N, C-alpha and C positions, 0 to 999 in steps of 0.2 A: 532300763530304758533301751539298751542296745537290742535286747531280745525283742521288745515290742516293735522297734524299727525294722528289725530283720523280718518279723512276721508280716508286717504291712508290705514290705518290698516283695516278699515271697508271694503273697496273695495277689498283688498287682501283676507280678511277672507271670504267675500261673494263669491269671485271667486273660492277659494279653496273648499268652501262648495258646490258650484254648481258642481264642477268637481266630488266631491264625490257622490253627488246625482245622477249625470248623469251616473256614473259608477255603481250605485246601491249598493254601499258599506255601506251607512247609512241605507237604507231602503230595506230590502229584498223583499218587495212586489212590488218594482218598476218594471214596465213592459217595454216592448220594447219602446224605445224613438221615438217620432215623430218629424218631422221637417217640416218647412213651405215651401211650393212650390207654384209657380204660374202655374196652369194647364190651357192650352189653347186648344180650340176645335172649331168645326164648329159653335157652339153657346154656350152661357152660360148654356142653358137648357141641352144640350148634356153633358157638363162637369159635371153638377150637377148629372145627372143620372149615369154617369160613376164613379164618386167619391163615391156616395152613394152605388153603387154596390160592391165596394171593402172595404167599411166600413171606408172611410176617413172622416175627420171632416171639413166642409166648414166654413170658418171664414169671408170671404168678397168677393163680386163680383167685378170684374174689367171689366165691360161691354165694356169699350172703346177699349179693345183688345180681346174681346170674351173669357175672362179668369175668373178664380176663384182662390182665395187664399185658400189653404187647408193644413191641417196637416196630414201627411202620415207617416206610418212606412216604412222601406225599402221594406218589402214584398208588401205592398199596392202600393208603387210607381212602383215596378217592374210589378205588374199586370196592372197598368194603361198604361204602355208603349206599351202594345200590344192590348189596347182597341181601336176598331174602332171609329173614330170621334175625337180622341185626337191627336192634331197636335203639341203640344209642352209641355215640362215639364221643368220648370226653378226653380232652387233653389232661394228662396226669400232672396237675398243677403242683408247683412247689408250695409246701406248707411251711411258712417261715415263722418261727417263734421269736419275737422280740419283747423286751420288757423295760419298764421304767421303775426305778427304785429311788428312795430318798430316806434320809434320816437326819434329824436335827441334832447335832452333837451338843452335849451339855444340857439336854432338856430334862425336865422333871416328870417322873411318871406319877400315876395316881396315888402312890404311896408316899410321895414326897421324897423319893430317893433319886439323887442325881447320878446319872451314869456318864462319867467323864471318860472320853476316849482320846488318846493321843495316837496319831497315825501319820504315816507317809505312804508312799507307793508300795512299800514292802512290809511294813511292820505295824501291828495293831496291839495295843496294850490296854486291857480292861482293868480299870482301877476299882470298880465296884466288886464286892466280894460274892455276889450272888445274882442270879437272873431275876430281873424285876418282873412284876406282873404285867402282862400285855392286856390291853384294855378291851380288845374286840369281843372276847367271850361275854363280858359284862354288858356290852352295847346291845346284845340280843338276849341277855339274861340267861345264858347257858349255864353259868356257874351255879345258879340256884338248882338246876337239874342235877348237876354233878354231886351236890350235897345230898341229894336223894338217891344216889346210886344209879342215876340214869346217865350213862357215859358212852353208850354205843356198844356195849358188850354183846357179843354174839352176832353182830351185823358186819358183813364184809363190804368194803367200799373199794371199787376199782378206780384208779387214777390213770387216765390215758394222757400222757404228757412226755416229758423228757427223761423219765426215770425217777427213782427215789434213792436218796443217800442211804447207804447201809450203816445207819447210826442207831443207837439203842432207842432213841426217842421214836423211831419208826418201827423198829423190829420187835420191841417189847411193849407190853401193856403197862399200865400203872403198877401192876403187881409183879412185873418181871416175866410174865408168860410170853412165849413166842407167838407172834401174830401174823407173820408174813405167809400168806397162802401160796402165792406164786409171783415170780418175776418173769416177765416175757418182753422180748424186744421184737417188734415187727420190722425193724430195719436191720436185724442181725442175720436174716435168712429164714427159711421156712420152718426150721426147728425152733427158732426163737431163743436159742441158747447163746449165752455170752453177750457182752456189750450192753448189759442192762443197768449199768451205773449211770448216775445223773451227771453227765459232763457239762451240761448247760446250766443247771441250777434252778430252773423254774419249777420243775415237777416236785422237787423236795420242798420248795417254799409253799406250794399249793397243798401238798400232803401235810405239812406242818400245821397249817391253819385248821385242817380237818382233824388230825389225830396226834399231835405232839403230846407225848406222855410225860414230858418234863414238868417238874413242879417249880413254881416261882418262889420268890423269897417269902411270900405270905401264904405258902402252902396251897396255892390254887393252880389249876391247870391252864396252860397257855394254848388251848385249842378248844374246839367245839365238842368233839367226840373222842376223847383220849383213849378209849378202850376198843375202838373198832378194829376189825381185822383188815389187812391190806392185800390187795392185788395190784401190782404195778405193771402197766403196759407202756413200754417205751416206743414212741413213734416220732420223736424229735431227736436229732443228733447233737453233737457238741457245739455246732454253730446255731442251734435252735431251729434247724430246718428238717423237713421230711418231705413227704409228698401226699397227695390225696390217697394214693394206693396204700401208703404206709399206715395212714390213719384208718382206712377202711379195713385193712388186713387186721389191725389191732382190734377193731370192733368185731370182726368175724371171730377172732380168737376168744374174745369175751363171751360172745354168744355161744360158741361151741363148748366153753368150759364153765358156763354159769352154774350148772348143777353141781359139778365136781367141787367147786370152790364156794358155792352158795353166795354168788355175787348178787347183791341186792341194790346197790347204789353205784352209779357211774358218774364221775366228775369229768366234764369236758371244758377245760378252761382255755378255749381258743375260739377264734371267730374268723370266718372267711367271707370274702365278698360274695354277695348274692349274684348268681349268674343265670338263674332260671327260676321258674315256679318251684316252690318248696319240694314238690313231689318228683320233679325231674332231676334234682341234684343227687348224684350217686352217693355222696356222703350222707345226706339226709335219708336216703332210702335205707342205708345200713342202720342209721340211728333209729328209724321207725321199727326195724326188725328187733332191735334190742329192747325198746320200750314195750312192744307187743309181747315179748318173751317174759315180761314181769320185772324188768330192772328199771329202777327209778333213774332217769337221766336228767342231770342238772347241767346246764350249759350257760356260758357267759353271753350277755347281750352284745358285747363288743365295746371298744373304746373309741368309736367314731361319732359320738354324740356331740352336742345335744340335739342336732337337727332331727326332724321326723324322718321315718323310713331309713334309719341307719342301722337297724338290727342285722347282724350277719348270719351266716350258716355255721352251725346248725341251730342257732338260737331262733331262727325264723320258723322252725317246725311248730305247728300249733299244739302238738301233743305234749311235748316235754316242758320242763320247768326252766324258764329263761330268767336270768338274774341281772339286774342293774346294780349300780353302786352309789352309796351315799358316803359322806365323810363326817367325822366328828369335829372337823375344823381344828384339830390339834388340842381340843379341850374336852377330853373324855368325861370329865365330871360336870360339864355344863351342856345340856342338850339344847339350850335355847339358840345356839349358833350353828347347829348341824344343818347340812344342806345336801341336796342331790349333787353328786360330782358332775362337773360340766362335761367330762369326757364320756359319761355313761350313755350308751346308744339308746335310741328311743324308737317306738313304733309310730304308726302301725306297720305291719308287714305289707308287702305288695299284694297279698291276698286278703287284706283287711282285718287281720287279727291284732288284738291288743297284745303288745309285748313291751317290756318284760312283764312277767306275772307279778314279780316282787322285787324289792331291792334289799341289799344287805351292806354291812360295812365293807368298803373297798378302798378307802383312802389310807395310805401309809400304814399297811399292816406288816407286822414284824414276825418272821418265822425262821426256822432253821433251814440252812441250805449248805451245799458243798462249798467250803471256803476256797477250793481250788477250781471251782467251776468257771466257765466262760463269763457268766454274769458277774460273779464276785471279783474276778481278776480285772475285768474291764471297768468296774465301777466300785473301787475300794471306798469311795466316799460314802457309799450307801451301807457299809457295814455298821452294825450297831454294837453288838457285843458277842463274844465267843463265836459261835457259828451262826449267829443271828443276822439277818439281812432284811431290809425293809423295801417293799414294793407296793405299788398301787395299781388298781385296775378292776374291771369286772371279773377278771380271773380270780382275784382274791375273794371278791364278794360271792362268786360261785362256790368256792370252797367252803365258805361259811354255811351256805344253804345245804351243801352236800352233807356236812356234819350234822345239821339239824334234821335232815331227812333220815339219817341213821338213828338219831335219838327217837324220832317218831316211830320208826320200825321196831326199835327195841321194845317200846311200850305197846305197840300195835302189830305184833308179828303176823305175817301172812296177808296184810292188806295190799291192794293193788297199787301200781304207780298212780293211777287216776285218783285214788283215795288219798294218797300222800300229798299229791298236788292240791287236792281240795282242802285238806287240813291246813296246809301252809298258806293258801290264799285266804281262807275263811277267817284266819286269826291275825293276818297282817294288819298293820295300822297305817292308814293313809295319812300323809301330811296334810292337815286342813287348818283353816283359820277358825276362830271362835264362831263365826256365823255359818260354818259348815262348808264354805267354799274351799275347793282343793288348792293347796299351795303349789302343787304340780299336777299337770294333766295325767290321766290314767295311762296315756301313751308314754309317759316318762317314768312313773312310779308303779304302774300296775295297781295291785291291791294295797301296796304300801310296804312299810318296813317289816321284815320277817320277825316273828315273835316266837322264840324257842319254846318256852313253857306253854304258851297258848296252843301251839301246833301239837305238842305232845299230848295235851289234855283234851284236845278238840273232839267233839262228837259229830262234827260236820261230815256229811257224806253226799255223794252224788252231785257235787257242784262244779266239777271240772270236766272238760272235754265232752260236754253234752252235745248231741247232734253230730258228733264225729264218728267215723267208722274206719278204724285204722286198718282192719283187714281188707276192706274195699280199696282204701287208699294205696296200700302196698300192691294189691292185685292190679291196680290201674283201672278199676271199674267205676270209681267215684273219687272225686277230689272236692276240697271244701274251701269256703271263704269265711271271713269273719264279719263282724257287725260294724266295722269302721266305714266311714264315708267321708266325702270331701265336698265342701260347698263351692259356690261359684267364685268365692274370693280365695280359694285354695286352703281354707282352714279344715282341719280334720276333726271329726266328731263321731260320737256313737249314736246311731239311730235310736231315738226314744229316750236319750239321756240329755235333756236340755241343760245347758250350763256346764257340761263336763267336756267341753271341746278343748282342743289344743290351746295352750295359753301363750302362744308365740315364743315358746322356748325360753322365757325369762327365768333365770336362775338366780335366786337371791335368798337371803335369810331375813324374813320379815316378822320374826317373833313367834313362829310356830315351833312345835317341839317334835323331835323324832323319837324320843323315849317316853316311857310310861306316862304318858299321855295327857298332858294338860290340854293340848289341842288335838290329840290324836284320834278323837272320835272312836273309841273302842266299840266294836260291833257295827261299824258303818258297812252296810251290806250291799252297796251298789245295786239298788233296786231288786232286792230279794233274790239273790242267788247267782250273781255274776253272769247275767245273760250276755254280757259283752264278750264272755269267753266261749260262748256257744258257736257252733259252726253250722253252715247250711251247705247244701249240695252246690258244688261249683257248676255254673252254667256258662258254657262258651258264649262269649258275646255279652255277658252280663256286665253292665257298665256302672255298677255301684250306685243305683238309684238315680233317676232323672238324667242319666247320660253323662255324668261327670267322669272325666278320665283322670286316672291317677297321675300318670306321667306321659305326656305326649311322646310318642316314639319309643315307648318302653316295650321293646320286643325282644324275644329270647332266641332269635336265630332259628325259628320254627321248632324249637324244643328238641332238635335232633343232634345237631353238631355244635359243640361249644367252639366259640371263636378262638382262633390262634392267638388272640390278644389276651387269653386267660393267663396273665402273668402276675397279677397281684396276689401276693402270698396271703394265705390264712395266717393268723398270728395268735400266739398265746397271749400276747398283750401288746397292743399298738403303743408306741412311745407317746406318753402324755405328760403334761406338766403336773407336778405334784400338788395334791390338794389334801 
């Protein structure tokens, strides 16, 4: 406890000292403060020349979005704004990863084995003799694929997060073969060497859900794709924070090395506040490049639900697969009380797209993590057993879908990201009542609960991202909007889909089923092919049919200069109550 008190005192003291230094009160010689910005232009070379002309300091290039990270004074920034060839100036926002975790001690798992834990602030004693089976693979029926030898073999998944623990469940496949293709840290310097361990704990937890090769006491795997290969890209530090430029630099490294390491799936379990149209956000611009290059990108919807228009960045990108969260309500053997997690962010996006596309288990998922990590030490009550830790959020749901995407690619090698997205959506099971009415709006559940065997076996094709042109979007020659609309009473709906409007955000469990589908309406096809996921050409001044405005005063600062108030952190997991 003395150590913890000392740390708090040190942090507060450091913060106070920093404030005094920033104000110049300690050091009279302190000059005008500089801040980090991402400066975008016609080319990196043009940006370099412009920055050097005003006396700014270049710290890193982000060629993936024709940008450079620079340190500027307010005067230098103002000069750059009027410089020809500079197309965007974005404050390099802090990307803060926070997480919520929970575990109910003395609970009984699906095998009837009670895991009793005695613990205090320093000591944990596991009394059970083996690791119990974790139920989330069964909730999406992944274990049936494992028994058929479909476990992600030959597919490489990149996890851009806080790093991954160097533990055998991550470094070895189920047969003991080495599977780590690369470890890179975008916060360790341009060479990416060193500092790739997971000091924070979130990245390991996410990776565990995807690829844990550990066997449970009943000889089943406690992950979705236990035999995938791993590329770990660390963009979050020991305190769970990084920056926009750290994340974008990590995306750039993935793009540059996709062929060398055969990267096919990218997991992005974080969500940032929307600050612009999707195409103007520099992080989204980088993610679009990754998708266009042939990598399946799976991102979290965010944990700021259940209100509409709460989807964050990069989940608001129309191209990628965005995932919301459901929970089994602590009764994995009883699907009748499962429900959509109240924290799960909902659509539509500001451009009218339905998000999330699908939902997956995201309530109280247990996975391996670093027992000495920041999260584990700060929340010892959330330890479950051994190195296992329990957390909730759309981050965890995203990892489930990333694992399923790998299973789809193992069985369907060489298909495009659009086709993977189509198969996942076409086989998802919407929560519906016996009369066909949706239990949740499509803006909350998308196409429904992901179905691993269905997606792997699906022959669906051409049903995702129709009407969109990612090359034109990246080039800036065309942008796109979705089919969502808003009536005079403020209700959101899909044009042409009567009766499928927003259901006032009510979240309850009224007798529908999330699993194998008493009321799941298998094959429910949203008017023959997901037209609600189609896009149309963005038209400046288009006001969503009949002149209805989304949000009065919803302006993006002319799409050029992000406000100095860009201080809200992107987060791997916003703190939420356990469900």
